[in-house]
Each structure stands twice: as C-alpha cells, then as structure tokens.
C-alpha positions in Angstrom: 96.3 126.9 88.2 98.4 125.8 85.2 98.1 122.4 83.7 101.8 121.7 84.5 101.3 122.4 88.2 98.1 120.5 88.3 99.9 117.5 86.8 102.6 117.7 89.3 100.2 117.9 92.3 98.1 114.9 90.9 101.2 112.8 90.7 101.9 113.7 94.3 98.5 113.1 95.5 97.8 110.0 93.3 93.9 109.9 93.0 90.7 111.5 94.3 90.7 109.0 97.2 94.0 110.5 98.6 92.9 114.2 98.5 92.8 114.2 102.3 96.5 113.5 102.3 97.0 117.1 101.1 95.8 118.3 104.6 96.7 115.4 106.9 99.9 113.9 105.7 102.8 116.0 106.7 105.0 114.8 103.9 102.3 115.3 101.2 101.5 118.9 102.8 105.2 119.6 102.5 105.6 118.6 98.9 102.5 120.4 98.0 103.4 123.7 99.5 106.8 123.5 98.0 105.4 122.9 94.5 102.9 125.7 94.8 105.2 128.2 96.5 108.5 127.6 94.7 110.0 130.1 92.2 110.1 128.8 88.8 111.7 129.7 85.5 109.7 130.3 82.2 109.5 126.6 81.5 108.1 125.9 84.9 111.3 124.4 86.4 111.6 125.0 90.1 114.7 127.3 90.9 116.9 126.3 93.7 116.7 129.1 96.4 120.0 131.1 96.6 121.8 131.6 99.9 120.1 135.0 100.3 116.7 133.9 99.3 113.7 133.2 101.7 112.8 129.7 102.4 110.3 128.2 99.8 107.7 127.8 102.6 108.0 130.8 104.8 108.6 130.0 108.4 106.3 132.8 109.6 103.4 131.8 107.4 100.2 131.8 109.4 98.3 128.4 109.9 95.2 130.1 108.1 97.4 131.1 105.1 98.7 127.6 104.8 95.3 126.1 105.1 93.9 128.3 102.5 96.8 127.3 100.1 96.1 123.6 100.8 92.3 124.2 100.4 92.9 125.9 97.1 95.1 123.0 95.9 92.8 120.3 97.1 89.8 121.9 95.3 91.7 122.1 91.9 93.1 118.6 92.3 89.6 117.1 93.1 88.1 119.1 90.3 90.9 117.7 87.8 90.2 114.2 89.0 86.5 114.5 88.4 87.0 116.2 85.0 89.3 113.3 84.1 86.8 110.6 85.2 84.0 112.3 83.3 86.1 112.6 80.1 87.1 109.0 80.4 83.6 107.8 80.9 82.5 109.6 77.8 85.3 108.0 75.9 84.6 104.7 77.1 80.8 105.3 76.4 81.7 105.9 72.7 83.6 102.7 72.4 81.1 100.5 74.5 80.4 98.2 71.6 84.1 97.5 71.0 84.8 97.0 74.7 81.9 94.7 74.9 83.4 92.5 72.0 86.8 92.6 73.6 85.5 91.7 77.1 83.3 88.8 75.5 86.2 87.3 73.7 88.4 87.6 76.9 85.7 85.8 78.9 85.2 83.1 76.4 89.0 82.5 76.1 89.3 82.2 79.9 86.7 79.5 80.0 88.1 77.4 77.2 91.7 76.1 77.3 94.2 77.2 74.6 95.9 74.9 72.2 99.0 74.7 74.5 97.0 73.5 77.6 
C-alpha cells in the first residue's frame, strides 16, 4: 500500500480506536472501498468515472471479496498507527529531559499567579 493511500485512509479512520469503523460503519466502509478501488492518475488523484466506466465499487462484488479488502485496509491502517506511536514514543524518549523541564515550568506557573493577576 502506498504512503499516499495510507495517509488518506488514516484521515478517514482517524485513529487506532476507530479501526472497527472500517468494517461496521457503512459510510466509512463506502469511503474506504472507494479510496482503494478508484482509478487514479500518476499523481494519485482519483479519476472521475466516465459514462461508460464501471462503478468504482462493483455492484456484483461478493461479500467475501469486500471483506478481504476491508481486512487488508484495517491491517495496514492499524500497523501504520502502531508504527507512528512507536516512532513518536522514541522521539519523546530522546527529549525526555527537555519535556520534563517544560512540564515542570508549566506546573509551577499554574500554581503561582502571574503579574497581571
């Protein structure tokens, strides 16, 4: 799966807690299938179907085929979110001292009134 498609799917899903929406929310399912099955140009822009083109989501697609696509998308999206969390936690860990200093100054400034108070 390309990063561009993964980014579009992540925007639709929102976060790892919403992965089940891919399977159980009809609107999300429709958008996901459209994003995955649509014809695209070289830049990844979805092409509008012409009058003689088939529907983006084939009407005669079997439920099993649709479910396999949704499972594939859900697995890739969840993996993407997990990798993003892992990379973010590594980044935060490398900056732990600086984050602690910022947090400490925020806590102390919240407990003491400012000059305008």
